[in-house]
C-alpha positions as semicolon CSV with decimal commas, in nm:
position;residue;x (nm);y (nm);z (nm)
1;M;0,267;1,699;0,619
2;I;0,201;1,317;0,572
3;T;-0,141;1,219;0,392
4;V;-0,271;0,913;0,403
5;G;-0,599;0,769;0,246
6;L;-0,765;0,517;0,494
7;T;-1,003;0,304;0,253
8;G;-1,177;-0,074;0,289
9;S;-1,526;-0,239;0,194
10;I;-1,803;-0,229;0,384
11;G;-1,805;-0,443;0,703
12;M;-1,395;-0,463;0,669
13;G;-1,337;-0,268;1,040
14;K;-1,261;0,068;0,885
15;S;-1,446;0,310;1,140
16;T;-1,297;0,138;1,421
17;T;-0,942;0,141;1,269
18;A;-0,991;0,529;1,227
19;A;-1,081;0,530;1,523
20;M;-0,769;0,359;1,608
21;F;-0,551;0,627;1,431
22;A;-0,720;0,892;1,593
23;A;-0,631;0,774;1,925
24;E;-0,281;0,797;1,891
25;G;-0,357;1,153;1,803
26;V;-0,335;1,144;1,408
27;P;-0,583;1,387;1,288
28;V;-0,892;1,211;1,059
29;Y;-1,113;1,316;0,818
30;D;-1,443;1,093;0,805
31;A;-1,579;1,175;0,425
32;D;-1,928;0,974;0,498
33;A;-1,957;1,212;0,889
34;E;-1,895;1,492;0,673
35;V;-2,161;1,363;0,446
36;H;-2,416;1,323;0,705
37;A;-2,379;1,662;0,846
38;L;-2,430;1,834;0,502
39;Y;-2,752;1,595;0,483
40;A;-2,843;1,668;0,855
41;K;-3,106;1,978;0,953
42;G;-2,949;2,304;0,868
43;G;-2,674;2,123;0,624
44;A;-2,567;2,285;0,349
45;A;-2,667;2,002;0,050
46;V;-3,068;1,992;0,225
47;E;-3,129;2,281;-0,005
48;P;-2,977;2,175;-0,355
49;L;-3,081;1,879;-0,300
50;E;-3,439;1,928;-0,267
51;A;-3,452;2,121;-0,590
52;A;-3,237;1,845;-0,765
53;F;-3,473;1,554;-0,626
54;P;-3,771;1,683;-0,515
55;G;-3,924;1,494;-0,179
56;V;-3,612;1,375;-0,040
57;V;-3,640;1,621;0,200
58;V;-3,789;1,533;0,566
59;D;-3,834;1,768;0,878
60;G;-3,574;2,007;0,737
61;A;-3,297;1,679;0,653
62;V;-3,265;1,457;0,373
63;D;-3,399;1,126;0,410
64;R;-3,134;0,894;0,250
65;A;-3,383;0,634;0,156
66;K;-3,594;0,837;-0,038
67;L;-3,291;0,970;-0,199
68;S;-3,137;0,694;-0,203
69;H;-3,479;0,505;-0,398
70;Y;-3,349;0,863;-0,706
71;V;-3,033;0,754;-0,765
72;V;-2,974;0,366;-0,692
73;G;-2,885;0,221;-1,026
74;K;-2,961;0,533;-1,246
75;P;-2,557;0,630;-1,370
76;D;-2,681;0,972;-1,477
77;E;-2,881;1,074;-1,127
78;L;-2,573;0,957;-0,948
79;K;-2,352;1,166;-1,154
80;K;-2,627;1,461;-1,042
81;L;-2,575;1,391;-0,663
82;E;-2,197;1,366;-0,667
83;A;-2,217;1,688;-0,864
84;I;-2,370;1,814;-0,547
85;V;-2,237;1,688;-0,221
86;H;-1,868;1,643;-0,388
87;P;-1,799;1,993;-0,388
88;L;-1,909;2,055;-0,052
89;V;-1,752;1,769;0,105
90;G;-1,406;1,983;-0,069
91;E;-1,477;2,271;0,110
92;S;-1,461;2,101;0,460
93;R;-1,173;1,917;0,376
94;I;-0,989;2,204;0,310
95;G;-1,072;2,363;0,681
96;F;-1,021;2,016;0,799
97;F;-0,601;2,039;0,636
98;Q;-0,605;2,415;0,776
99;K;-0,691;2,329;1,134
100;A;-0,416;2,029;1,127
101;V;-0,163;2,263;0,954
102;A;-0,206;2,531;1,261
103;D;-0,220;2,211;1,540
104;G;0,131;2,104;1,387
105;A;0,031;1,760;1,272
106;D;0,311;1,557;1,068
107;I;0,041;1,319;0,921
108;V;-0,317;1,320;0,888
109;I;-0,577;1,026;0,739
110;L;-0,826;1,066;0,490
111;D;-1,097;0,795;0,591
112;I;-1,274;0,758;0,255
113;P;-1,459;0,437;0,162
114;L;-1,489;0,475;-0,222
115;L;-1,084;0,621;-0,220
116;F;-1,023;0,411;-0,536
117;E;-1,322;0,386;-0,720
118;T;-1,315;0,819;-0,778
119;G;-0,998;0,834;-0,758
120;G;-0,871;0,941;-0,487
121;E;-0,538;0,761;-0,388
122;K;-0,342;0,943;-0,690
123;R;-0,397;1,268;-0,446
124;M;-0,233;1,030;-0,149
125;D;0,096;1,011;-0,024
126;A;0,031;0,661;0,114
127;V;-0,275;0,444;0,094
128;V;-0,413;0,193;0,394
129;V;-0,665;-0,084;0,289
130;V;-0,868;-0,203;0,594
131;S;-0,907;-0,571;0,556
132;A;-1,063;-0,917;0,659
133;P;-1,183;-1,276;0,569
134;A;-1,501;-1,256;0,319
135;D;-1,678;-1,463;0,526
136;L;-1,618;-1,243;0,834
137;Q;-1,733;-0,930;0,684
138;R;-2,015;-1,100;0,564
139;Q;-2,118;-1,167;0,909
140;R;-2,073;-0,812;1,029
141;V;-2,268;-0,647;0,752
142;M;-2,561;-0,936;0,822
143;A;-2,572;-0,814;1,149
144;R;-2,652;-0,454;1,091
145;P;-3,054;-0,360;1,100
146;G;-3,270;-0,316;0,790
147;M;-2,948;-0,509;0,604
148;D;-3,008;-0,823;0,344
149;E;-2,862;-1,021;0,125
150;A;-2,959;-0,841;-0,121
151;K;-2,859;-0,483;-0,032
152;L;-2,522;-0,653;0,092
153;D;-2,449;-0,750;-0,268
154;A;-2,581;-0,416;-0,414
155;I;-2,334;-0,233;-0,192
156;L;-2,058;-0,514;-0,256
157;A;-2,122;-0,465;-0,713
158;R;-2,030;-0,061;-0,598
159;Q;-1,700;-0,140;-0,473
160;M;-1,394;-0,238;-0,594
161;A;-1,321;-0,592;-0,529
162;D;-1,130;-0,641;-0,154
163;A;-0,768;-0,838;-0,316
164;E;-0,794;-0,561;-0,607
165;K;-0,754;-0,281;-0,274
166;R;-0,529;-0,467;-0,105
167;A;-0,280;-0,542;-0,392
168;R;-0,290;-0,137;-0,436
169;A;-0,264;-0,073;-0,128
170;H;0,095;0,069;0,034
171;F;-0,030;-0,123;0,386
172;V;-0,278;-0,401;0,489
173;I;-0,438;-0,397;0,850
174;D;-0,616;-0,751;0,906
175;T;-0,887;-0,643;1,151
176;G;-0,984;-0,993;1,173
177;Q;-0,781;-1,122;1,434
178;G;-0,912;-0,851;1,686
179;L;-0,846;-0,545;1,806
180;D;-0,537;-0,615;1,979
181;H;-0,412;-0,707;1,666
182;A;-0,573;-0,406;1,495
183;R;-0,418;-0,138;1,679
184;A;-0,057;-0,325;1,671
185;Q;-0,063;-0,286;1,270
186;V;-0,186;0,077;1,327
187;R;0,103;0,154;1,539
188;D;0,351;-0,013;1,314
189;V;0,239;0,172;1,024
190;L;0,229;0,541;1,153
191;K;0,594;0,422;1,301
192;R;0,698;0,333;0,920
193;L;0,548;0,644;0,786
194;R;0,727;0,842;1,044
195;A;1,050;0,662;0,957
196;G;1,055;0,824;0,608
197;P;1,101;0,850;0,366
198;L;0,835;0,837;0,149
199;D;1,002;0,696;-0,114
200;A;1,104;0,400;0,062
201;L;0,708;0,337;0,149
202;P;0,675;-0,098;0,087
203;E;0,557;-0,185;-0,221
204;R;0,202;-0,180;-0,274
205;G;0,032;-0,484;-0,123
206;Q;0,329;-0,562;0,128
């Protein structure tokens, strides 16, 4: 089974691209969605996060805005958060792999926003980066509710530059030319992965 890391900066169209892989029948693990589930009422992260960051739980669920106040711009507090959440995410990922193996999947996609930033690419057989022109990226993000220039700049500051991600990828999917174009690229990536062998993958950035 080929393990593919899917990543890309905010506003690049990664979630839409992940859905395209899923539509092709490929199992997709969504790290962000798993974190949301862990933070939701009854989620495994609720109690430990309330113990570490008192007041972040509202109506039985983690209030992400309150949690952000604790950790944004505070590296030590962020490390404390990651020490709680990352192992829980890891447990859910094991379950995902077990199901994929049982279902006979030949490829799985791990949708991980901070793949390069956390060194996760080392555990992948291949890496796909989703990208788009910078002006389109900013336009997409600024259209989101509650977003402003300061928030966007803070998010981008935590993420590796798009140019570097592209240079470190085996495949780059450009979402700046419409859905049909992106879908064709997704199908091409799957075709090339299945053609094998893995050591014949394109050079990074190709």
